[in-house]
N, C-alpha and C positions, 0 to 999 in steps of 0.2 A: 407789575413793578411796585415796589413799596411806596408807601404814602409820602415819605420824604419830609416829615416835620422834624426840625433839628433844634433841640434845646441847647442853650448856651451854658454848658456845665451842669453839674448836679443840682445846684440851687434852683435854677430856672426849671429844670426837669421836675423837681419836687413840687414846685408851685403849680406847674401845668398838670401834673398827675393828681394833685390834691383837688384842683378844679374839676377835672374829669370825674374823679372818683366820687366827689360829693354832689355833682350836678344831677339833675333829672329833668326830663323833658316837660317842664311846666308849660312851655309853648309847644303845642302839638303840630306845628308847621310840618314836622316830619316825624313825630314820634308818638308812641304810645307810652304815657308817663309811668314812672315807678310808683309802687304802692308802699315802699318801705318808709316807716315813720322817720327813721334816722336821716335818710336821704332827703326827705321832704323838708325837714328842719334846716338842713344845710343849704338847700336849693334857694332859700330866700336871699342868700348872699352872693350867689354865683350864677353866671349865665352858663348855658349848656355848650361847652366847647367841644367841637368835633374834630376828628383827624381823618375822616374819610370823605373823599370827593373834593378836598381842597388841600393845598400845600402851604397855606398861610397858617402861622402858628397860633393865631388868636381868633379864628373864625368860629362864630357861634352857629348853632343849628338854625336859629331864627334868621340869620343873615346869609345862609347858604343859597346859591342860585339854583340848587337842585334839592329835592326832598331827601332827607336823611332821618330815618327812625333811630332813636337811641333807647335801648332797653337795658336797664341796669341788671346786674347779676341777681340781685334780690328778687326783682320782678320775674326774671326768667325762671326762678326756682319755685314759683307759686303754681305747681302743677303736680298731678299724680304721677306723671311719667318722669323718669330720670334720663331719658334720651333727649339730647339737645335738639334733634330734629322735631320731635313732638312738641317741645317747648316753643320752637320757632313757629310751628303751625298755629299754636294758640295766640301768640303775640303778633304775628305778621299775617294778615288775612290773604295776601297774595302768595304766600308760601304754602305748598302742598306736599305731603308725604303720606304714603299709604303703607299699611301692613302688607307683606308679601308672603302668603302662606305656601304657595306652590309656584315659584317663579325661577327655578334653577338658581343660578348664582346671585340673582337680584334679591333673594331671600337673605343673603349674608350681608350685603351692603345695599341698603334700600335706596333706590333713586328718588331724588326730591326735585320739585319743580317750583319755579318762581315765575309768576305771571303766565302760567300755563305753557312755558317753554321748556325745552330739554334741560336736564341737569348740566349739560355742557355749556349752557348759556348764562350761568351765574358764576361769578368769580368769588372765590372764598379766600380771605386773608386771615392770618393770625398775627396780631401786633403789626398790622400793615404790610406783612410779607405774604406773598402768594403761597397758598397751601398746596401740597402735592395731591394728585388725584388718587382715588381708590384703585385697587387692582381689578375690579369687576367691570366687565363690559356687559351691560344689561340687555342680553338678547331678548329677554322677556321683560319688557318695561311697560306693559299696559297700553301700548300704542303711542303714548306720549313720549316715553323715555326709551323706546326700542333702539338698541345699538349705542346708547349713551355711556360715557365713562366719566362719572362725576366724582366729586370729592367725598370722602367718607367722613361726614360731619359728626357722626355718632362717636368718633374717637375722642372727642373733646369732652371732658367732664365739666358739668355746669358750675361746680363750686370753684373752678379755676378762673371764672370769668368776672371781670370787673364790670364790663358792659359790652353790649353788642351794638354795632352801628350798621344799619341797613340802608345802603344807597339805592334808591329806587329810580335809577336812570342809567342810560347807556354810558359806559366809561372806558371803552376800549382804548381811546386815545390817551388816557391817563394811566391805565394799568395793564393793557394788553389783551390778549386773547381771552374770550369767554365772557367779558363784562358787557353782555348785551341786555339781559333782563335786569341786571343790577349787580351790586357787590355786597357781600356779607363780610364784615370785619369783626373778628372776635378779639377783644382786648383783654389781656391777662391781668390778673391782680398783681399789684406791685407794692403792697404794704410791707414794711420792713420790721414789723413786730406784730404780736397778737397770734391767736390760735382760734380756729373754728372747727368744731366737730359736728357732723350731722348724721343722723341715722333715720332712714325712712323704711317703712314697711307698708305694703298695700296689697289689695286683692280685688277681684271682681265680685259683683253681686252673685254671680253663679258659683262662686267658691273656687274658681280656678284662676290661673294667671297670677299666683302668688309671686311677689317680687320684693326685693329689699335692696337698698343702697346704703353703704357706709362710706362716708367721705370725710376728709379732713384737709384743712388748709393752714399753713403756718408761714409767718414771715420772720426773717432774721436779718439783722444788720451785719454788714461787712465792714466793721469798724465804723468810722464816721463818714465814709465815702461811698458806701454801696449797700445793696440789699440782695437777698435771694428769697424768692417766694416759691413754696412747694405745695402742690395739691396731689392727693392720692384718692383713688376711688375703687371700691369693690362693689360689683353689681351682679345680680342674678335675677332672671325673669323666667318663670315657668310658662310653658305654652298653654294655649286654650283650645277648646274643641267647639266649633260652631258649625256643625255638620248634621246631616240626616243620613239614614240608611239608604243606599242607592237602590233604584228600582230593580236592577238585575240581581243584586244581593238579596233583596226581599223575596224575589222569585225563587232563589235557591233555598232560602229559609223555609218558605211555604212548601217547597217540594221535599223538604227533609234532608237536603244535601248539606246544609250548614245550620249551626245554632249560634246564638249570640256569644256563647262561650268561645267560639272560634275566632271572634273578632280580634282579641288581643294577640292571638297567634298570627293572624294575618298581618297586623301592623306593628307588633311589638311596642305598642304605646298606650292604647286605650281599649277597653271592652265595650265602649258605648256605640261606636260605629266602625265599620271596616275602613272607610275612606274619610280621613279627618282633614278638615280645613280649620285653620285658626292661627293665632299668634304663634310664631316659632319660639323655640326655647333658646334663651341666651344664657350661657353658663361661663363661669370662670372669666368674667369680664373685669379686667384690671386696667386701670389707667393711672399714669403718672405724668404730671406736667411740672416744669420748672421755668421760672422767669427771673432774670437776674441782671443787674447793672452795677458798674463800678466806675467812679470818677477817677480818671487817670491824672487829670490836672484841671485847671479852671476852663480849659478850652476843649477837652476831649473826654468822652465817656465810652467805656467798653460795655457791651451788652451781650446777653446770651439767653436764649430760651429754646426749649425743646420738649419732646415727649416720648414716652414709650407706652404701648398698650397692646393687649391681646384679648381675644374672646373666642368662644365657640358658639356658632349659631347652627341650629338643626331644625329642619322642616320636613315635610312629607312630599310624596309624589302620588300619582294616581294608582288606584287598585288594579292589579293584574288578575283578571277573572279566569279561572281554569276551564269553565265549561259553558259559559253563556255567550251567545252570539253578539258580536259587535261590542266587545268590552276591553279593547286596548291590550290585547295579549298576543298580537301578531308576532310570529317567529318564536314564541315561547311555548304556549300550549296548543296552538292551532294555526292553520294557515289555509289558503285556498288549495283545493285538490290539485296536485302537481304530478305530471308524468315523470317518474323517476329516471327515465332514459333521456327524455328531451329537456327536462327541467322547465317545461312550459306549463303555465297555470291553466286549469280547466276554464273554458270560456264562460261557463255558467257562474263561475265565482263562488261555488258552494264551498263553505268552510269545512275543514276536517281536522280531526285531532292529529297533531304531529307525533309520529312515532319514529324515533331514530334507530337506524341500523348501525350498531356500534362498530361492527367490523367492516362497514362500507357496503353500499348498495351493489348487488351483483356478486358479493363475496359471501360464501357460506349460505346459511338459510335466510329466507326473507321474513320480514315482519309484517304484522297486520297493518293494513293501509286503507285509506279511504273511508274511515268512519265519520259520517257527517255529524255535526253538532246541531242543536236546535231541538225541535219537538215540542210537545205540550209543555207549557210553562217556560218555554225557551231555555230549557235545561237539558244537558246531555242525558238521554234516556236509557242508555244501554248499561245495565248493572254488571254485565259480564265483561265489559271492555278491560277494566283494570286487571282482572284475572287472566285474560288472554295475554296482556303485555307482560305481566309478572311471570308467566309460565316460561318465558324464553329470556335467559340472561343476556342475550345479544340484542334484545329489543328494549327501548327505553322511551318513557314519556314523563314529563314533569308532573303529570297527574299522579304518578307513583310517589314521588318524593315530596312534592308540595301540593297536596290535593286541595287545600282550601284557598289557594291563591296567595298573593303577597302584595304588600305596599312598601316600596323602597323608602328608606329614611336617608335623606340627603342633607349635607351641611358642609361646613368648612371651619377651619381654624384660621382666624384672621390676626395678623400682627402688623402694627402700625408704629412707625418711629420717625422722628424728625429732629434736626439740630440746626440752629441758626446762631451765628456769631457775627458781630459787627462792631464798628466804632463810629461814633458820630460826634459832632462838635462844630467849632467855628475855626476858620482860618483868618489870620490878620490881613484881610484884604478889604480896603475901604471900610464900610460899616460892618464888615464881618461876613465872610462867605460860609454859609452853613454847608456841611457835608454829611453824608451817611454812606459808609461802605460796608457791605455785608456779603456773607456767603452762607449758603444753606444746602442741606441735603435731606431728602425725605423719601420714605418708601412705605408701601402698603403691600402686604403679601397675603394671599389666601391659599391654603392647602386644603383641597377638597377631600371629602370622604363620602361614600355611599354604602349603606348597609341594608341587609335584608333583601338583597336582590340577587341576580345571577348573570352570568354570561352564558346564554342558552346554547351557543355553538360548542361549548365545552362539555355539554351533556352532564352526566352524573359527577364528573370531576370538577364542576364549577365551584369556586368559592362562593360564600354568601355575602362577604364584605370585601370592598375594594378601595383602593387609593387611586383615583383617576388622575392625579397630578395637581399642579398648582399654577398660579399666576402671580406676577409681581410687577408693580409700577414703581420706578425709581426716578427721582427728579433732582437735578442739581442746578442751583441758581447763583449768579454773582451779580450784585447791584452796585452801581456807583451813582450817587445822586447829589446834586448841589441845589442850593436855594440862595437867592441874593435879592435884597431890597434896593430898588433904585428910585431916587427922588426925581420924578419927572413933572412935578408941579400939580399932581392930582391930590385928591383928598387924603389919599394914603400913598405910601410907597408902592411902586409897581413891583409886585412879587414875581421874580423870574426863577422858575424851577426848571432844571434840565438834568439829564442823566442818560445812562446806558445800562443795558441788561444783557447778560448771556444766560440762556436757559437750555438745558439738555434733559431729555426724558428718555427712559429706557423701559421696554416692556418685554418681560421674559415669561415663557411657558416652560413648565417642568413636566417631564414625562411621568406618567402614572405607572403602577405596577403592570407587568406584562399581561396578566389576566384581564385587566380593565379595557384593553383594546384588541385582544387576540381574536383572530379569525380561526375558531376551533374546528375540529374534524367533522362536526355536524352542520357546518355552515352550508355545505353544498346540498343538504337535505332540507333546507328552508328554515333552520334555526338561526335566530339573529345573533350577531357577534357583539362584543364589547359589553361592559357592565350596563345592564338594562336600566334605562332612565337617564344616565349621564355617562357617556363613553369616555374612556381615558385618553389622554394625549400620548401619541406614540413616540414622541421624541422631544428633546429640549430645543427650543428655538429662542432667538433673541433679536430684537430690533431696536433702533434708536433714531432720534432726530434732534436737531438743535436749532436754536433761533438766536438772532442778534437784534437788538432794538435800541433806538435812540428816541428821545422825546424832549419837548419843551412845553412848559405850562406857564401861562401868564394870568395874573389875577390882580385886580386893583379896585379900590373904591374910587371911581372916577369923580364922583361928587359925594356929598353927604347922603344923597338919596340913591345913587346908582352904583351898582357893583357889576363888573364885567369879568368874564373868565374865558380863556381860549387855550386850547391844547392841540398839539400836533404830534403824531407818533408814526415812525416808520419801523417796520419789523420785517426781517428777512428769515424765511424758514428754509432749512436745508432740503426739505422734500417738497415744499409747496410754493416756492417763490416768495415774493415780497408783497406787502400791503401797506398803504398809507391811510391813516384815519385822523379825523379832526373832531373838535367839539367847540361850540360857541354857546355860552350860557350867561345869564344875567338876572339880577333882581333889582326891582325899583321900589323904593319906599315912597308910596304915594303920601302917606302920613306915617306917624310913628306907630300906628296900630293897623295899618293896611299896606300890604305888600303884593306886588305882582312879580312872577318869575317865569322863566322859560329857558329851554335848551334845545339845541339841534346838534346831532352828532351822527357819525358813522361808526360802525363796529364790525367785529369779525370774531369767528371761532375757527381756529385751525384744528383739523383732525388730529387726534392723538396718535402716538406711535402704535398703540394697541389697535386702534381702528384701521390704521394703514397696513398693519402687518399680521393681524390675527389669522391663525390657521387652526381650524377646528373641523376635522373630518370624522364623521361617524358612519357606521354601516347600518342600514335599515333593510327590512324585508318589505318589499312593495309588490303586492299581487303574487306572492310566492317566489319572487326573484330577489336575491340579495343585491342591493345597490348601495354605493357610498354617496352620501350627501354631505356637503360641508360648506364652510366659509373660508375663502382664500383671499389673499391680497390682490387688489386690482393690479398692482405693480408686478406680481409674479408672472412667470411665463404663461401659466394657464390663464391668468386674468387678462393678459394682453391678447391671447388668442380669442378669448370671449369678447374683448373690446373690438377686435377686428371683425368678428362675426356680427356683433350688434351694429357696427358702423356700416356694414354691407347692406343692412336693411333700410338705409337711407335716412336715419334719424339723427345722425351725428355720432360722435365717439364719447363714451363715458369717461369721466375724469374725477379725481379726488383732490379737492383743494379747499380753501377756507370758505366757510359760510360768510355771507355779507349781510349787514343790517344797516338800516337808517332809523334813528330814533328822533322823535319830536315830542316835546312835553311843554305844557303850559299850566300855570297854577296861580292861586291866590291864597293869601292868609290874612286873618283878621283877629285882633284881640279886642274883646268887649268886656270891660270890667274884669271879672275873674274867669272869663271864658276865652278860649283860644280855638280857632277853627281854621282848617286848611282844606283846599280841594285842588287836586292835580289831575289833569288829563294827559294821557300818553298814547302814542301811536308808534308801533315797531313793525317795520317792513323787513322781512328776511327773504333772501334769495339763496338758491343753491344749498338748501339744507342737506346735511349728510344723512344718508339712510342706507339700510340693507335692502337691496332690490330683490326681485323675483329670481328664482333658480334659473340658471343657464344650463342647457343640455350640453354636457362636455363633448359628447360624440359629435353633435351637430357642429360645434366649433372646430373640432379636429377635421371633420369632413370638409368644411369650408377652407381650412388651411391647406388641405391637400388638393385644392382646386376642384372641389365638388366630388371627390372620390367617396364611394359608399363603403366605408370600413364597417366591418361587422361588430368589432369590439373596440373599446378604448385602448386596450393593450396592443392590439394589432395596429391601430392607427399610430400610436406612439412609436412603435418599432419601424413602420414604413416611413413615417415622416422624418425620423432620425436618419434612416438609411438614405433618404433623398436630400439630406442636408437642410431641411426646412426648420427643424428644431434640434436642440441638443437634449438627448435623452436624460442626461444627468439633471436637467432642470425640472424633471417630472417624476423624480423618485417617490415611490409610495402612492402614486395616483393612477396606477393601472386599473383599479377597480372603481375609480370615481365616476359616477354617473352624471351628477349634476351638482352645481355649487352656486353660491351667491357671493357678493362682495360689497364693500362700502364704496359709495360714490356720491357725488352731489346730485340731488334729485329734485325736491319740491320747494315751492315758495309759499310763504304764509304772511298774513297781516294780523297783528295783535294790537288791540286797542282797549283802553279801559280808563277808569276813574278811581282815584284814591280819595277818601274823605277821612279826616282825623280831627277829633275835637276833645276838649276836656274842660271841666268846670270844677273849681274848688270852692268850698263853702263851709261854714261852721254849722254844726248840728248836735243837739243833745250834749252840750258842753264838750264836744269833741270836734275833730276835723274830718270832713268827708271830701271825696273826690269822685267824680263821674267821668269816665273816659269812653270814647267811641272811636273805633277804627273799622272802616269798611272799604271793600274793593269790588268793583265791577270789572270783569275781564272777559273778553271774548277773542277767540282766534279763528280765523277763516283760512282754509287752504285755497290759495289763489291758483295754483298749478300743481298737479300731481306729478309732473315730470313725464318725459317721453323716453329717455334712455334707461332710466332705472325707476320706473313709476311705483308709487305706493298704492296699496289696494284700498278698496272702499272701507274696510274695517278700520284701517289706521286713520283714514280721513275722519271717520265718525268719532274715533277716540280723541283725536286732536281737537276737534271742534266741540264735542259734547260730553266727554267723559268727566270733566271737572265742572263744578257749579260755576255759573257766570257770576253769581253774587255771593260774597263771603263777608262776614263782619262779626264784631263782638262789641258789647257794651259792658263796662265794669263799674261797680260801685265799691269803693273801699271806705271804711270808717275806722278811725283810731280814737279811742277814748280810754285814757289811763293805761292800764296794762293790757287791754284787749284791742286787737285789730281784726276786723272782719272783711271778707271779700265775697261779693256775689258777682258772677260773670255769666252773661248769656251769649252763646256762640250760635250764629246763624249760618246755615249752609243751604244755599239755594238749590233748586231742582236740577237734575242732571240725567243723562241717559247712559245706560250700559248696553249698547246695541250688541256687543259681542256675546252677552248672556241673554239676549232677547228681552231686556227690561228697558223700556223707554218711558219717559215721563215720570221719573222717580221724584216724589214729592220733596219739598224743602223740609228741613228739620231744625229745631232749636234745642240745644243742649245747655243745661244749667250747671255751672260749677259753683261750689261754695267752699269757703275756707275760714277757719278761725285760729288766730294765734294768741296765746296767752303768755305774757312775760312773767314767769313764775318768780324770777329774780333778775338782778342786773345781768347775770350771765346765762341764764337758762330760759329758753323759749320752748313751749309745747304747742304743736300744731296738729289740727285734725281737719281733714277736707274730703270732699267728694267731687269727682268729675262725672258729668252726665248723671246728675242727681235723680232724674226721673226715668233712667234706664232706657233711653232711646236706642233703637236699632234701625239700620237701613231696611228698606223693603226686601222681603224675601224673594229669591229667584223663583219664577214660576216653573222652571225646569230643574229645581234643586235635586230631584231624584235621579237625574241622569248622571251627575258626577258627585253628588253628595254635597255640593256647594250651596249652603243655605243663604249666604249673603255674598254680594259682590265684593271681591277683594279691592276694587277701586273705590270703595266707600270713602269719602273725604274725611270722615270722622271715625273710621274703623268699624269694627263689628263685635266688640267685646262687651258692650253695654256699660252699665254703671260701674264705677271703680271708687273705692274708698282708700284713704291712706292716713297714716299717722307719722309724725316726725318729732324728733327731739333735737334741739340745737343748743350747743354749749359754746360760749365764746369767752375769751379773756384777752 
């Protein structure tokens, strides 16, 4: 729900906006301060007014009962990256986001974490209004983000931001679902005049990863009563290669089967390595944001803001090896020896080259069969094989047409748009009843593509490029909020805020082209179906859910020393029932320079419509037998049969409902001369976290539904159960070949605890002004219960507990003297474990960033900077040769090494 601060007409709104725009967090009680000289000069006259975590119109960050970081837009942009998520990672130590080189759809919309929790557990606002989610469900999320559907923060251009407020506390009772780890509020620029143009160019020390960003911001007045502010951005980022030649490929090179010149044919991307890991390519990245308001009269203001953006992101997949044992090419080049009559795999499991009989097994002549792979050097040794296959036009092997193997190139075209319109002001009730009524609609859509791959079951008729379909998340919100000050004899009026919200979210899947999901004529001979690497969606599907919420929020200065806050919210979901949450918080001024604060709250995250309804069925070749595996909704007929079967095991019945949380925090802040320090402890207990569970054997569930009948196949079971009236066959269309599936349900419990420390010190030096700032976070998460109905595995437990560093921090020194401003920043990343890649005890790392800005004139600034000055890399994977992955993709600071950048900024 929106933050609900209500200006009294345009004049008050202008004053408040000016205060926020010119303020910076000189008090680090909650903030990492700005380094912009202009803002520093203005900060001497204004306190840092916040709009997040409070509904009082004049609350400063220093007086907030909960910690709120305030980061100005200028500080945000002191970074080599132009991606807002990377900028947040630099400025907020508890915020983590990783590069995703081979993570299916997560490559397109990267999942981000705050305090080590899921992307679902942080609420994102723009101008105080809830931001719609991204369209991607991260099935591959590194263990921490698996199954999450978070907001696509990268759709926001940094130049559009006046400041970012980061509420580091639970706030579900104030804002609704997801505000467990905290709230990110992106406040858009609202100047009604002026123009700013920025051009950035950068690259890595390795000479790859070239990137540029061109952005502009302009403010215009709407007569004397309004403004419109527009930001546009164009961005392009080339991919990087941080890989090694795989062991199996090196064996093929040593045997003379391949040469390095074949590598670019294999992957259509680089001749350095066949299997590339690295930063994905981001192309045609366009963003447009608008923010506007117009004073209708002295008591009402109309406002509008929105955005449109699109981009294309492309990454890679694993190498499909044509001849080497154990190299991820099942159902393409080879498979276990199979009896063509019975379809049963040889019990010895010896792999053989797949040769397809194009007119069908048992029709016409037969094809060569049973050629084992392996041999000296682990490379297929028989040079006469290809000639034998080619001699018969009825016989086919992909070694004929794609002899060097291939690497699929996967990506998507992402489109993001949103529109919010509202009216706010005062009603003539008592001292004035503030109101804010708004409506908004936002959507995020991704259309996938996969190239340089095949649908093996189509044999020689397969295309090489496919369109697997797409996904779209659409959300509609309507808010009505009020705020009223009541004199009850306290040091301040009792601020009473209350309101209601209606929210609807829709999740749509769009069918891919037929070849992307087809079960071709060679499927019965062991060739895999669907576009290899990412199978297409066979049909359009749509689902939705809505919720209604009401809240009340009370806040007052009880005395000159004590401020108390209380909030209560009730929310009712169409699919998951209702939940009631509360918050109690307060701050006590022991002295003018020493404060104590604390908060206790409950929170929740409701499953998304996508998590509740996602259907994704793919066909795979397992031990020479084609089986369909997929993700189905728990609420579907198949999901309920599985729930019946699981319940029969005596452990209870799986369910899908809101995650629940309890937050506790306590902190202190102190000002000493020109220094400010804060320390905040937090503890977050979460129960019933949503997860994708282990695969359920569909036939076992059907046999149980049939009273223990031993059906031979899924198709037979469905037919018999329909005839018996136990099921309705129409509820299971398309599932006749489904062997096993999984679903989202409530699963495991965790406890997250940590400490935030923030401090800064300003002083004069060398006839200029200097500032030193420090921000550090210690965070640890422990899995208390892995769950019994839908348990998570050891690998995910290890990821949740150890994949992120427990300790993160940075210390910055900025100095301004005349026309020159310099920045030196040290970023510390504590040790961590990547158990999934067999790398434990990874050492801590320190990365140094430097930047210098020279004001060439009143209007022109020139900037040069380096991130990761000393070219630090994470530790190399000891098994890099198995998959070509030189560094862990979970590295908290990436794996590109040092990066330099230059920038020109022109303003008037």
